[in-house]
N, C-alpha and C positions, 0 to 999 in steps of 0.2 A: 827615806821614806818613800812610799808612796802617791801619786795625785793621776788621777782621771781629768782631761781637757778637752775640750769639746774643738771640734776642727770642722769648719765652717768652708765649703766651697763647692761653687756652681748649683746654690741651692741643695748642695747635701750636706750631710751630716756625718761624721764619721769618730767614733770614739776609739781613743789608741791610749792605752796602759803604759806610763812612762816609769824607768826605774829614774827618781832624781837624788843627784847627788849635793853633798855641799850645805853651808849653815842656810837656814831659811830664817828669808829677811836682812842678811847681812848687806851692806852696799858694795858695791864692788867698788875697786880701786879708782880712783881717778883717772889715771892714764887711758884705760880704757873707755870711760863715758867720751860719747859725742858722735857726730854724724862723721861717717867715712866713705869713701868713694873710689873704688876701683876701676881703671879705664883702662879698657882692653880698644882695637880695632872695631870691633862688630858687637860690642858686650860690653853694659856698665853695669854696676852693681854698687848700691849705697846700704850702706850696713850700720841702724842707728843704735846705738848701746846709750841703755836711759838708767838713770840713778834708783830706780825702783824696779829695777832687774826684769823689765820688757826692752824687749827689742821690736824692730823694725826691719827687715830686709825685702830689697826692692832689686828686681832684675829687669834690665832694657835688652829686649834681644834687636839692635838694629837693623840686621837682615832680615828678620822672619819675627815681627813685631807680636806674633799672636803668642810665641812662646815666651812672653815678657810675662811676671809675676808678681807678687805682693805676697807678702806672708807677715803674721804680728804675733807673738807671744812675748813668754817669759823666760830666763835663762838660769842657769844654775852654775855657779862658782865651786871647784874644790882644789883645793893643794894636790900635787904631784909630784912624784919626782921619777918619773918615767923617762925624765929628760932632764940635765942641771939643768938646760940654759931654756928650760919651758915650763918655770911654775906653777903654773896654772891650767886646767882642765876645766872647758866649758862645754855644756850642753844643752841645747835649745830644744823647746817644750811651744811648740807652736798652738795656734788656739783658733785662728784664720789663714788658711790660704785660697787664694782664687786659681791655682793651678799646682795641685798637688805633684806633677812630675816634674816640678825645679823648685830650689831651694832648698833648707835646712831639713823641711819634713821627708825630705828622701832619703835621710840618715836616719827615720825609723823604722826600715822596712824590716822584717822580722830576721831575715841573713845579713844584715849590715852589720858589721864589725866595729864603724871607724870611732875614733877617739877624736875628739879637736884638743888641740893645746895654743896657748898664749904665750906670746911673744913678753917684755918686758920692759920693751922699748918704747919709753911715749911718745918719741916722733912718728912713729907710724902702726898699725894694726896687724899683725900676719895670723891667722888662721891655719894651724899645722896640723895636718890630715893625717891621722895614721888606720885608714881605711881597710886593713886584712887586719888591725888590733894585735899587729904581731911585734910592737916596738921600734917600728922604723916608719919615718915620715914618710909619704909619695907623694903628698901633693900640697901646695904654699898657695893661698892667699894672699894678696900685701894690699893694705888701704892706707892710701892717705887723708888725712883730717879734711875735711871739706870745712873749710873757712868761710863765715860769715864776710859779704861786701854787698854795701847798699842791698839792692834788692834780690840778691842771689842767695842764698842759701835753705834752709828748712822753715815752714812758717807753718804753725798749728793751729787747732782751736777746738775742743772737745766741750763746748756748753752743750751741743747738742746733738753730738755723735759719739759713737768708741772713740774715731777716729776722724779728722778731718784734715787734711793737710796739703802742702803746695811746695814746690820742691824744685828752687831755679836754680838750673845750673849756671856758669859763667861760657859753658862754648853754646849755649842758647838751646838749651833743650829744658821742658819743663815736666813735673810728674805731678798728675791730681790724684787723690786717693779719699775714699770715703767707705768707712766701716761702719756698721751702723746693726747691732744685734737686738737691742729692744725692739724695734718698729720694722715694720715693712723691710723686708730684705731686696726688695726693688729700689731700694737708697745706698745700697752697696753698689760701690763702680770703682773702677781705676781708668786713668786713661793717661798718655802722655803724646809728647811733639815737642814742636819747635815756637818759640814767642820771641819776639820782637819789642822791645824795651826804647822806645822815644826819649831820652830823657828831656829832652827842650819841653815837650810837651805833659812827660807824665804818662802817657797811654802804651799799653803793654798789648800788643795779639797775638791772640796763640793760634794755633795750624795744627789739628789733630792728628795722631799720623798711628795710633791704636788705644781703642775705645772699647771697656767692655760692658758699656752700661750708657746709652745716650740720653737717659734719663735723669744722671748725676752731670756735674763737672761743667766744664767749660765750652763743651763742644755742644751740650742742649741747645743753646740758643742759635744752633744751624745755619741758615743762608742770612741770617740779622747782617746788614751790613754794616751798620753801627755800632755793632757788639766788640768795640775797643773799650780794654776795662783804664780810665786814668786810678792810676795808682799813687797812696801816699806815706809816704814813710813820718813816723811819729816814735820816738824813743826805739824801743824794739816792740812795734807793731807796725805791720802793713796793711795798708785798706786798700779796698776796693771798691771802685764808683761806679756802675754802668747805669748810661742813661742811653733806653734800647731804642728809641724811636727822636733821639737828639733834639730834645723840646724844652733841651733845661732843665730837667727833672730827673733827678737821681730814681732810677728804677732797683735798682739793688746793690746792697751796700754789704761788705763783709769785713770784720777785720781779725785777722790775725798774729799772734804771737811768736815770735822768732824762737826756735827750741836749739840749747847747747850752740 
């Protein structure tokens, strides 16, 4: 079947015609669903695989932050016998990218012959890349499951945007991502940096290292000295409370749900 997907990045629109494989609307196997983390010395990548066949890919370039990217879309699975130990092939169909020179969107170039195969090991996720289409694996990306722990993990709210998410990693890095197609594109943005959580007071401080839209996210509070969030955990909810001027009145309130 053929599908036309709308890809948005940097206030531009690109239409890409994709050949989609696999059975439509089939649920993916449970062992690939989740939040997956790949950490290198200068690069961190997060891949989220969801039950509804959507995915989110985030890449953080620790040496050159402007090379960081966020990509969101849908994927298709198909059975394959190309490699006996790799029973599934996966194709990524991006609907959003803020940096089309990075991420899975680069697999869609006209001359690219890449095929991506999944391992069947539930303890880890591997993307096995046959970049030349010659039935030979040229590159392997391995991910470990991102386990939720207190405030660490992936948190989201889809009440007012296509996607609003905060990712907090155990190593002190955070990502905030907002994607909005229905309203003004200026609401879409990504930022990441470092956070400090003071468990005794419940306060969290954010220090931004990359931000492609200062009108959204934590960095929009600029130099406000009191812009420390109080966070509260309730079941699988993370609640952010912000008192801008320390007058005892909460000025900003947001509630996020844990995902995967």
